[in-house]
ChimeraX commands (.cxc) that place a marker at each C-alpha (Angstrom):
marker #1 position 9.30,-1.66,-19.31 radius 0.5
marker #1 position 6.48,0.13,-17.50 radius 0.5
marker #1 position 7.16,3.47,-15.75 radius 0.5
marker #1 position 7.84,3.15,-12.01 radius 0.5
marker #1 position 4.37,4.41,-11.01 radius 0.5
marker #1 position 2.58,1.94,-13.26 radius 0.5
marker #1 position 4.81,-0.93,-12.07 radius 0.5
marker #1 position 3.73,-0.23,-8.51 radius 0.5
marker #1 position 0.08,0.06,-9.53 radius 0.5
marker #1 position 0.31,-3.34,-11.25 radius 0.5
marker #1 position 1.74,-4.85,-8.07 radius 0.5
marker #1 position -0.94,-3.27,-5.88 radius 0.5
marker #1 position -3.92,-4.27,-8.01 radius 0.5
marker #1 position -2.61,-7.85,-8.20 radius 0.5
marker #1 position -2.08,-7.84,-4.43 radius 0.5
marker #1 position -5.70,-6.73,-4.06 radius 0.5
marker #1 position -6.85,-9.45,-6.47 radius 0.5
marker #1 position -5.03,-12.09,-4.42 radius 0.5
marker #1 position -6.71,-10.90,-1.22 radius 0.5
marker #1 position -10.23,-10.27,-2.54 radius 0.5
marker #1 position -12.05,-13.55,-3.15 radius 0.5
marker #1 position -14.80,-11.93,-5.24 radius 0.5
marker #1 position -12.47,-10.30,-7.74 radius 0.5
marker #1 position -14.02,-11.03,-11.16 radius 0.5
marker #1 position -12.39,-13.59,-13.42 radius 0.5
marker #1 position -11.02,-12.17,-16.64 radius 0.5
marker #1 position -8.03,-10.47,-18.22 radius 0.5
marker #1 position -6.59,-7.65,-16.11 radius 0.5
marker #1 position -4.74,-5.09,-18.23 radius 0.5
marker #1 position -3.04,-1.78,-17.38 radius 0.5
marker #1 position -4.71,1.26,-18.85 radius 0.5
marker #1 position -4.86,5.01,-18.45 radius 0.5
marker #1 position -8.01,6.53,-17.00 radius 0.5
marker #1 position -9.05,4.15,-15.56 radius 0.5
marker #1 position -5.80,2.67,-14.27 radius 0.5
marker #1 position -6.87,-0.91,-15.12 radius 0.5
marker #1 position -9.53,-2.65,-17.17 radius 0.5
marker #1 position -10.77,-6.17,-16.47 radius 0.5
marker #1 position -12.26,-7.82,-19.54 radius 0.5
marker #1 position -14.59,-10.39,-18.07 radius 0.5
marker #1 position -15.73,-13.65,-19.60 radius 0.5
marker #1 position -19.24,-12.32,-20.15 radius 0.5
marker #1 position -17.72,-9.59,-22.37 radius 0.5
marker #1 position -18.40,-6.93,-19.80 radius 0.5
marker #1 position -15.63,-4.58,-18.75 radius 0.5
marker #1 position -14.68,-3.32,-15.31 radius 0.5
marker #1 position -12.56,-0.21,-14.82 radius 0.5
marker #1 position -10.46,0.09,-11.66 radius 0.5
marker #1 position -9.05,3.36,-10.35 radius 0.5
marker #1 position -6.32,3.36,-7.69 radius 0.5
marker #1 position -5.48,6.07,-5.20 radius 0.5
marker #1 position -3.49,6.30,-1.99 radius 0.5
marker #1 position -5.26,7.60,1.11 radius 0.5
marker #1 position -3.85,11.04,1.82 radius 0.5
marker #1 position -3.95,12.08,5.50 radius 0.5
marker #1 position -5.18,15.61,4.83 radius 0.5
marker #1 position -6.10,15.97,8.51 radius 0.5
marker #1 position -2.69,15.05,9.90 radius 0.5
marker #1 position -1.10,16.86,12.83 radius 0.5
marker #1 position 2.22,18.66,12.78 radius 0.5
marker #1 position 5.32,16.86,14.07 radius 0.5
marker #1 position 7.60,17.79,16.96 radius 0.5
marker #1 position 11.35,18.13,16.42 radius 0.5
marker #1 position 11.88,14.82,18.23 radius 0.5
marker #1 position 9.40,13.07,15.94 radius 0.5
marker #1 position 10.98,14.57,12.82 radius 0.5
marker #1 position 14.39,13.36,14.01 radius 0.5
marker #1 position 12.99,9.87,14.62 radius 0.5
marker #1 position 11.42,9.83,11.15 radius 0.5
marker #1 position 14.80,10.69,9.62 radius 0.5
marker #1 position 16.42,7.76,11.42 radius 0.5
marker #1 position 13.60,5.45,10.32 radius 0.5
marker #1 position 13.97,6.56,6.70 radius 0.5
marker #1 position 17.72,5.98,6.85 radius 0.5
marker #1 position 17.12,2.46,8.20 radius 0.5
marker #1 position 14.83,1.70,5.26 radius 0.5
marker #1 position 17.36,3.06,2.74 radius 0.5
marker #1 position 20.34,1.20,4.23 radius 0.5
marker #1 position 18.35,-2.04,4.55 radius 0.5
marker #1 position 17.44,-1.86,0.86 radius 0.5
marker #1 position 21.04,-1.21,-0.16 radius 0.5
marker #1 position 22.31,-4.12,1.93 radius 0.5
marker #1 position 19.62,-6.47,0.61 radius 0.5
marker #1 position 20.26,-5.61,-3.03 radius 0.5
marker #1 position 23.98,-6.29,-2.68 radius 0.5
marker #1 position 23.06,-9.98,-2.56 radius 0.5
marker #1 position 19.73,-10.21,-4.39 radius 0.5
marker #1 position 18.40,-9.27,-7.83 radius 0.5
marker #1 position 14.80,-9.11,-6.56 radius 0.5
marker #1 position 13.10,-5.74,-6.92 radius 0.5
marker #1 position 10.59,-5.69,-4.09 radius 0.5
marker #1 position 7.83,-3.54,-2.65 radius 0.5
marker #1 position 8.66,-3.33,1.06 radius 0.5
marker #1 position 6.94,-1.40,3.85 radius 0.5
marker #1 position 8.57,-0.95,7.28 radius 0.5
marker #1 position 6.08,-0.40,10.10 radius 0.5
marker #1 position 7.93,1.03,13.09 radius 0.5
marker #1 position 6.66,0.82,16.67 radius 0.5
marker #1 position 6.61,3.56,19.30 radius 0.5
marker #1 position 9.94,2.34,20.69 radius 0.5
marker #1 position 12.67,4.85,19.92 radius 0.5
marker #1 position 15.58,3.83,17.71 radius 0.5
marker #1 position 18.61,6.04,18.32 radius 0.5
marker #1 position 21.61,6.79,16.11 radius 0.5
marker #1 position 23.59,4.17,18.04 radius 0.5
marker #1 position 21.27,1.35,16.85 radius 0.5
marker #1 position 20.54,2.57,13.33 radius 0.5
marker #1 position 23.08,0.42,11.47 radius 0.5
marker #1 position 22.47,-2.68,13.59 radius 0.5
marker #1 position 18.71,-2.51,12.97 radius 0.5
marker #1 position 19.33,-2.00,9.23 radius 0.5
marker #1 position 21.57,-5.07,9.04 radius 0.5
marker #1 position 19.13,-7.22,11.01 radius 0.5
marker #1 position 16.19,-6.12,8.85 radius 0.5
marker #1 position 18.08,-6.75,5.60 radius 0.5
marker #1 position 19.11,-10.23,6.75 radius 0.5
marker #1 position 15.57,-11.14,7.83 radius 0.5
marker #1 position 14.14,-9.99,4.50 radius 0.5
marker #1 position 16.86,-11.87,2.60 radius 0.5
marker #1 position 16.13,-15.08,4.50 radius 0.5
marker #1 position 12.38,-14.74,4.03 radius 0.5
marker #1 position 12.62,-14.54,0.22 radius 0.5
marker #1 position 15.67,-16.73,-0.44 radius 0.5
marker #1 position 13.61,-19.46,-2.11 radius 0.5
marker #1 position 11.30,-17.11,-4.01 radius 0.5
marker #1 position 11.41,-16.51,-7.76 radius 0.5
marker #1 position 11.30,-13.11,-9.41 radius 0.5
marker #1 position 8.82,-14.42,-12.00 radius 0.5
marker #1 position 6.17,-15.19,-9.37 radius 0.5
marker #1 position 3.83,-13.03,-7.32 radius 0.5
marker #1 position 4.32,-13.42,-3.59 radius 0.5
marker #1 position 3.63,-11.52,-0.41 radius 0.5
marker #1 position 4.62,-12.12,3.18 radius 0.5
marker #1 position 5.07,-10.37,6.49 radius 0.5
marker #1 position 7.84,-10.44,9.04 radius 0.5
marker #1 position 6.22,-9.97,12.44 radius 0.5
marker #1 position 7.49,-8.24,15.55 radius 0.5
marker #1 position 8.36,-11.54,17.26 radius 0.5
marker #1 position 11.57,-11.84,15.24 radius 0.5
marker #1 position 12.18,-8.20,14.34 radius 0.5
marker #1 position 14.59,-5.97,16.28 radius 0.5
marker #1 position 13.08,-3.69,18.91 radius 0.5
marker #1 position 11.49,-0.66,17.28 radius 0.5
marker #1 position 10.12,-2.54,14.28 radius 0.5
marker #1 position 6.56,-3.82,14.40 radius 0.5
marker #1 position 6.06,-5.38,10.96 radius 0.5
marker #1 position 7.64,-5.59,7.52 radius 0.5
marker #1 position 5.49,-6.22,4.46 radius 0.5
marker #1 position 7.19,-7.76,1.41 radius 0.5
marker #1 position 5.45,-8.04,-1.97 radius 0.5
marker #1 position 6.88,-9.12,-5.32 radius 0.5
marker #1 position 5.41,-8.97,-8.82 radius 0.5
marker #1 position 7.25,-9.76,-12.08 radius 0.5
marker #1 position 6.40,-6.27,-13.37 radius 0.5
marker #1 position 8.63,-4.65,-10.76 radius 0.5
marker #1 position 11.91,-3.48,-12.28 radius 0.5
marker #1 position 12.54,-0.80,-9.66 radius 0.5
marker #1 position 12.53,-1.32,-5.90 radius 0.5
marker #1 position 10.05,0.54,-3.69 radius 0.5
marker #1 position 11.09,0.42,-0.04 radius 0.5
marker #1 position 9.33,2.88,2.27 radius 0.5
marker #1 position 8.46,3.67,5.85 radius 0.5
marker #1 position 4.79,2.84,6.42 radius 0.5
marker #1 position 2.50,5.84,6.90 radius 0.5
marker #1 position 5.24,8.18,5.70 radius 0.5
marker #1 position 2.58,10.69,4.64 radius 0.5
marker #1 position 1.54,11.15,8.28 radius 0.5
marker #1 position -1.11,9.99,10.75 radius 0.5
marker #1 position -4.57,11.50,10.37 radius 0.5
marker #1 position -6.84,13.05,12.98 radius 0.5
marker #1 position -9.91,12.31,10.84 radius 0.5
marker #1 position -9.57,9.24,8.63 radius 0.5
marker #1 position -13.28,9.24,7.71 radius 0.5
marker #1 position -12.99,12.75,6.28 radius 0.5
marker #1 position -9.83,11.75,4.39 radius 0.5
marker #1 position -11.75,8.86,2.81 radius 0.5
marker #1 position -14.62,11.14,1.81 radius 0.5
marker #1 position -12.17,13.56,0.19 radius 0.5
marker #1 position -10.46,10.73,-1.73 radius 0.5
marker #1 position -13.82,9.48,-3.02 radius 0.5
marker #1 position -14.96,12.97,-4.01 radius 0.5
marker #1 position -11.76,13.65,-5.96 radius 0.5
marker #1 position -12.04,10.39,-7.89 radius 0.5
marker #1 position -15.79,10.87,-8.44 radius 0.5
marker #1 position -15.00,14.09,-10.28 radius 0.5
marker #1 position -12.52,12.22,-12.47 radius 0.5
marker #1 position -15.03,9.43,-13.12 radius 0.5
marker #1 position -17.62,11.89,-14.42 radius 0.5
marker #1 position -15.05,13.08,-16.97 radius 0.5
marker #1 position -14.26,9.47,-17.92 radius 0.5
marker #1 position -17.92,8.81,-18.66 radius 0.5
marker #1 position -17.73,11.36,-21.46 radius 0.5
marker #1 position -14.86,9.49,-23.15 radius 0.5
marker #1 position -15.25,5.82,-22.29 radius 0.5
marker #1 position -18.19,4.23,-20.57 radius 0.5
marker #1 position -17.38,0.78,-19.22 radius 0.5
marker #1 position -19.93,-1.52,-17.59 radius 0.5
marker #1 position -18.60,-1.09,-14.05 radius 0.5
marker #1 position -16.13,1.08,-12.16 radius 0.5
marker #1 position -14.39,0.32,-8.87 radius 0.5
marker #1 position -12.25,2.59,-6.73 radius 0.5
marker #1 position -9.41,1.06,-4.71 radius 0.5
marker #1 position -8.04,3.27,-1.93 radius 0.5
marker #1 position -4.81,1.94,-0.44 radius 0.5
marker #1 position -3.31,2.77,2.93 radius 0.5
marker #1 position -0.12,1.35,4.42 radius 0.5
marker #1 position -1.56,0.65,7.86 radius 0.5
marker #1 position -4.94,1.97,8.91 radius 0.5
marker #1 position -4.13,4.29,11.79 radius 0.5
marker #1 position -5.49,7.43,13.39 radius 0.5
marker #1 position -4.09,9.87,15.90 radius 0.5
marker #1 position -6.47,8.44,18.54 radius 0.5
marker #1 position -6.24,4.76,19.45 radius 0.5
marker #1 position -9.51,3.01,18.66 radius 0.5
marker #1 position -10.83,0.41,16.25 radius 0.5
marker #1 position -10.65,2.41,13.02 radius 0.5
marker #1 position -11.97,-0.42,10.88 radius 0.5
marker #1 position -15.13,-0.65,12.96 radius 0.5
marker #1 position -15.49,3.15,13.02 radius 0.5
marker #1 position -15.22,3.34,9.23 radius 0.5
marker #1 position -17.74,0.56,8.66 radius 0.5
marker #1 position -20.21,2.41,10.91 radius 0.5
marker #1 position -20.19,5.35,8.49 radius 0.5
marker #1 position -22.11,5.56,5.25 radius 0.5
marker #1 position -20.15,6.55,2.16 radius 0.5
marker #1 position -21.51,7.45,-1.28 radius 0.5
marker #1 position -19.81,7.40,-4.66 radius 0.5
marker #1 position -20.33,7.37,-8.41 radius 0.5
marker #1 position -18.28,4.15,-8.41 radius 0.5
marker #1 position -20.25,0.91,-8.07 radius 0.5
marker #1 position -17.85,-0.22,-5.34 radius 0.5
marker #1 position -15.21,1.50,-3.25 radius 0.5
marker #1 position -12.64,-0.50,-1.27 radius 0.5
marker #1 position -10.19,0.56,1.42 radius 0.5
marker #1 position -7.16,-1.74,1.38 radius 0.5
marker #1 position -4.88,-1.94,4.45 radius 0.5
marker #1 position -1.67,-3.18,2.82 radius 0.5
marker #1 position 0.26,-4.38,5.85 radius 0.5
marker #1 position -2.64,-6.31,7.38 radius 0.5
marker #1 position -4.08,-7.38,3.98 radius 0.5
marker #1 position -7.48,-6.20,5.23 radius 0.5
marker #1 position -10.11,-5.07,2.73 radius 0.5
marker #1 position -13.05,-2.87,3.73 radius 0.5
marker #1 position -15.83,-2.53,1.15 radius 0.5
marker #1 position -17.25,0.89,1.99 radius 0.5
marker #1 position -19.55,1.36,-1.03 radius 0.5
marker link #1:1,2 radius 0.2
marker link #1:2,3 radius 0.2
marker link #1:3,4 radius 0.2
marker link #1:4,5 radius 0.2
marker link #1:5,6 radius 0.2
marker link #1:6,7 radius 0.2
marker link #1:7,8 radius 0.2
marker link #1:8,9 radius 0.2
marker link #1:9,10 radius 0.2
marker link #1:10,11 radius 0.2
marker link #1:11,12 radius 0.2
marker link #1:12,13 radius 0.2
marker link #1:13,14 radius 0.2
marker link #1:14,15 radius 0.2
marker link #1:15,16 radius 0.2
marker link #1:16,17 radius 0.2
marker link #1:17,18 radius 0.2
marker link #1:18,19 radius 0.2
marker link #1:19,20 radius 0.2
marker link #1:20,21 radius 0.2
marker link #1:21,22 radius 0.2
marker link #1:22,23 radius 0.2
marker link #1:23,24 radius 0.2
marker link #1:24,25 radius 0.2
marker link #1:25,26 radius 0.2
marker link #1:26,27 radius 0.2
marker link #1:27,28 radius 0.2
marker link #1:28,29 radius 0.2
marker link #1:29,30 radius 0.2
marker link #1:30,31 radius 0.2
marker link #1:31,32 radius 0.2
marker link #1:32,33 radius 0.2
marker link #1:33,34 radius 0.2
marker link #1:34,35 radius 0.2
marker link #1:35,36 radius 0.2
marker link #1:36,37 radius 0.2
marker link #1:37,38 radius 0.2
marker link #1:38,39 radius 0.2
marker link #1:39,40 radius 0.2
marker link #1:40,41 radius 0.2
marker link #1:41,42 radius 0.2
marker link #1:42,43 radius 0.2
marker link #1:43,44 radius 0.2
marker link #1:44,45 radius 0.2
marker link #1:45,46 radius 0.2
marker link #1:46,47 radius 0.2
marker link #1:47,48 radius 0.2
marker link #1:48,49 radius 0.2
marker link #1:49,50 radius 0.2
marker link #1:50,51 radius 0.2
marker link #1:51,52 radius 0.2
marker link #1:52,53 radius 0.2
marker link #1:53,54 radius 0.2
marker link #1:54,55 radius 0.2
marker link #1:55,56 radius 0.2
marker link #1:56,57 radius 0.2
marker link #1:57,58 radius 0.2
marker link #1:58,59 radius 0.2
marker link #1:59,60 radius 0.2
marker link #1:60,61 radius 0.2
marker link #1:61,62 radius 0.2
marker link #1:62,63 radius 0.2
marker link #1:63,64 radius 0.2
marker link #1:64,65 radius 0.2
marker link #1:65,66 radius 0.2
marker link #1:66,67 radius 0.2
marker link #1:67,68 radius 0.2
marker link #1:68,69 radius 0.2
marker link #1:69,70 radius 0.2
marker link #1:70,71 radius 0.2
marker link #1:71,72 radius 0.2
marker link #1:72,73 radius 0.2
marker link #1:73,74 radius 0.2
marker link #1:74,75 radius 0.2
marker link #1:75,76 radius 0.2
marker link #1:76,77 radius 0.2
marker link #1:77,78 radius 0.2
marker link #1:78,79 radius 0.2
marker link #1:79,80 radius 0.2
marker link #1:80,81 radius 0.2
marker link #1:81,82 radius 0.2
marker link #1:82,83 radius 0.2
marker link #1:83,84 radius 0.2
marker link #1:84,85 radius 0.2
marker link #1:85,86 radius 0.2
marker link #1:86,87 radius 0.2
marker link #1:87,88 radius 0.2
marker link #1:88,89 radius 0.2
marker link #1:89,90 radius 0.2
marker link #1:90,91 radius 0.2
marker link #1:91,92 radius 0.2
marker link #1:92,93 radius 0.2
marker link #1:93,94 radius 0.2
marker link #1:94,95 radius 0.2
marker link #1:95,96 radius 0.2
marker link #1:96,97 radius 0.2
marker link #1:97,98 radius 0.2
marker link #1:98,99 radius 0.2
marker link #1:99,100 radius 0.2
marker link #1:100,101 radius 0.2
marker link #1:101,102 radius 0.2
marker link #1:102,103 radius 0.2
marker link #1:103,104 radius 0.2
marker link #1:104,105 radius 0.2
marker link #1:105,106 radius 0.2
marker link #1:106,107 radius 0.2
marker link #1:107,108 radius 0.2
marker link #1:108,109 radius 0.2
marker link #1:109,110 radius 0.2
marker link #1:110,111 radius 0.2
marker link #1:111,112 radius 0.2
marker link #1:112,113 radius 0.2
marker link #1:113,114 radius 0.2
marker link #1:114,115 radius 0.2
marker link #1:115,116 radius 0.2
marker link #1:116,117 radius 0.2
marker link #1:117,118 radius 0.2
marker link #1:118,119 radius 0.2
marker link #1:119,120 radius 0.2
marker link #1:120,121 radius 0.2
marker link #1:121,122 radius 0.2
marker link #1:122,123 radius 0.2
marker link #1:123,124 radius 0.2
marker link #1:124,125 radius 0.2
marker link #1:125,126 radius 0.2
marker link #1:126,127 radius 0.2
marker link #1:127,128 radius 0.2
marker link #1:128,129 radius 0.2
marker link #1:129,130 radius 0.2
marker link #1:130,131 radius 0.2
marker link #1:131,132 radius 0.2
marker link #1:132,133 radius 0.2
marker link #1:133,134 radius 0.2
marker link #1:134,135 radius 0.2
marker link #1:135,136 radius 0.2
marker link #1:136,137 radius 0.2
marker link #1:137,138 radius 0.2
marker link #1:138,139 radius 0.2
marker link #1:139,140 radius 0.2
marker link #1:140,141 radius 0.2
marker link #1:141,142 radius 0.2
marker link #1:142,143 radius 0.2
marker link #1:143,144 radius 0.2
marker link #1:144,145 radius 0.2
marker link #1:145,146 radius 0.2
marker link #1:146,147 radius 0.2
marker link #1:147,148 radius 0.2
marker link #1:148,149 radius 0.2
marker link #1:149,150 radius 0.2
marker link #1:150,151 radius 0.2
marker link #1:151,152 radius 0.2
marker link #1:152,153 radius 0.2
marker link #1:153,154 radius 0.2
marker link #1:154,155 radius 0.2
marker link #1:155,156 radius 0.2
marker link #1:156,157 radius 0.2
marker link #1:157,158 radius 0.2
marker link #1:158,159 radius 0.2
marker link #1:159,160 radius 0.2
marker link #1:160,161 radius 0.2
marker link #1:161,162 radius 0.2
marker link #1:162,163 radius 0.2
marker link #1:163,164 radius 0.2
marker link #1:164,165 radius 0.2
marker link #1:165,166 radius 0.2
marker link #1:166,167 radius 0.2
marker link #1:167,168 radius 0.2
marker link #1:168,169 radius 0.2
marker link #1:169,170 radius 0.2
marker link #1:170,171 radius 0.2
marker link #1:171,172 radius 0.2
marker link #1:172,173 radius 0.2
marker link #1:173,174 radius 0.2
marker link #1:174,175 radius 0.2
marker link #1:175,176 radius 0.2
marker link #1:176,177 radius 0.2
marker link #1:177,178 radius 0.2
marker link #1:178,179 radius 0.2
marker link #1:179,180 radius 0.2
marker link #1:180,181 radius 0.2
marker link #1:181,182 radius 0.2
marker link #1:182,183 radius 0.2
marker link #1:183,184 radius 0.2
marker link #1:184,185 radius 0.2
marker link #1:185,186 radius 0.2
marker link #1:186,187 radius 0.2
marker link #1:187,188 radius 0.2
marker link #1:188,189 radius 0.2
marker link #1:189,190 radius 0.2
marker link #1:190,191 radius 0.2
marker link #1:191,192 radius 0.2
marker link #1:192,193 radius 0.2
marker link #1:193,194 radius 0.2
marker link #1:194,195 radius 0.2
marker link #1:195,196 radius 0.2
marker link #1:196,197 radius 0.2
marker link #1:197,198 radius 0.2
marker link #1:198,199 radius 0.2
marker link #1:199,200 radius 0.2
marker link #1:200,201 radius 0.2
marker link #1:201,202 radius 0.2
marker link #1:202,203 radius 0.2
marker link #1:203,204 radius 0.2
marker link #1:204,205 radius 0.2
marker link #1:205,206 radius 0.2
marker link #1:206,207 radius 0.2
marker link #1:207,208 radius 0.2
marker link #1:208,209 radius 0.2
marker link #1:209,210 radius 0.2
marker link #1:210,211 radius 0.2
marker link #1:211,212 radius 0.2
marker link #1:212,213 radius 0.2
marker link #1:213,214 radius 0.2
marker link #1:214,215 radius 0.2
marker link #1:215,216 radius 0.2
marker link #1:216,217 radius 0.2
marker link #1:217,218 radius 0.2
marker link #1:218,219 radius 0.2
marker link #1:219,220 radius 0.2
marker link #1:220,221 radius 0.2
marker link #1:221,222 radius 0.2
marker link #1:222,223 radius 0.2
marker link #1:223,224 radius 0.2
marker link #1:224,225 radius 0.2
marker link #1:225,226 radius 0.2
marker link #1:226,227 radius 0.2
marker link #1:227,228 radius 0.2
marker link #1:228,229 radius 0.2
marker link #1:229,230 radius 0.2
marker link #1:230,231 radius 0.2
marker link #1:231,232 radius 0.2
marker link #1:232,233 radius 0.2
marker link #1:233,234 radius 0.2
marker link #1:234,235 radius 0.2
marker link #1:235,236 radius 0.2
marker link #1:236,237 radius 0.2
marker link #1:237,238 radius 0.2
marker link #1:238,239 radius 0.2
marker link #1:239,240 radius 0.2
marker link #1:240,241 radius 0.2
marker link #1:241,242 radius 0.2
marker link #1:242,243 radius 0.2
marker link #1:243,244 radius 0.2
marker link #1:244,245 radius 0.2
marker link #1:245,246 radius 0.2
view
């Protein structure tokens, strides 16, 4: 059994592989530094490093927002508990909440509705298979915008979370540059121990959002990023969008 962190990394890199048409064919194996190695058919090897985008430039939260976050987190926890009472699946689930307030009076009702919708959406799925799907706002209770569900056979421990639970950034571009710089420093150390043919960096984010409402994807693609990695990707998990930024 893989440790919880590696289980989740296995799920995420396979999710990326499913979404990225140009992912190289070959054997994908977990590793340590880099996180994964792809042994390709031409005998070349690709190392893949994973990191989560950290909103270093996030703003502080008001008391009202902190209280709402606590309710949201409780909804996620209760939904998971209710779901697992009737299912053996260990899923990766992200709850994307909308701006509509959910009060204490609706907390349990929303949790029950969410658990039932997730249960119905995966009732014919098998634990041994990879699958991903979204539940959209059209059928979700008010206050929920999207629910992402992903399964991989490697998952032995559930991972249910509120999307963007690290915060919303005021400067996503700077956050990306910081993430690249940190991993570039690690890559230079890796070169001294193990030099593979190629290295990719995969930066994941739950839902690409900034404090100001504008097209973040377009803004990011208008910037030029540099890295020691041959390619750097930004992966929006809920929308399954991939931005190749290097």
